C-alpha positions, 0 to 999 in steps of 0.5 A: 876054983878050979876043978881036976877036969881043968886042970887035966884037959889043960895039961894033956892040951898043952901036952899034946900041942908040944909033942906035935910042934917036936914032931912037925920041927922033926919032919921037916927038918928030916925034909930039909936034911934029904933036899940035895942042892942045901947051901949048907950041904953044897959048902959043908965038905966034912958033912957025909950024905944025905940019908936014902931012905924016904921021910917018913909021911906019918909023923906030919899025919901025928904030928898035925892029929896033936895039934888037933886033938890039943885044941880040942882039951883046950877048948873042953877045959875052957867050957868044963870051967 
């Protein structure tokens, strides 16, 4: 029988992995859009100019920390099983 702590830890761990992956994917996409030497940007004349804003590095840090926290939650789930 699986106890409630294990279930909660697994759900939290998987949720952290999903959110962390989304943040890291978003940060990578933002870096690609900001590149002026992007071949798709050069070939597509209807595309707007890349944004002038600096890319927020906190998304990268948050994504990494969510992956670490997710791994810790899954380790805790394995120990409590």
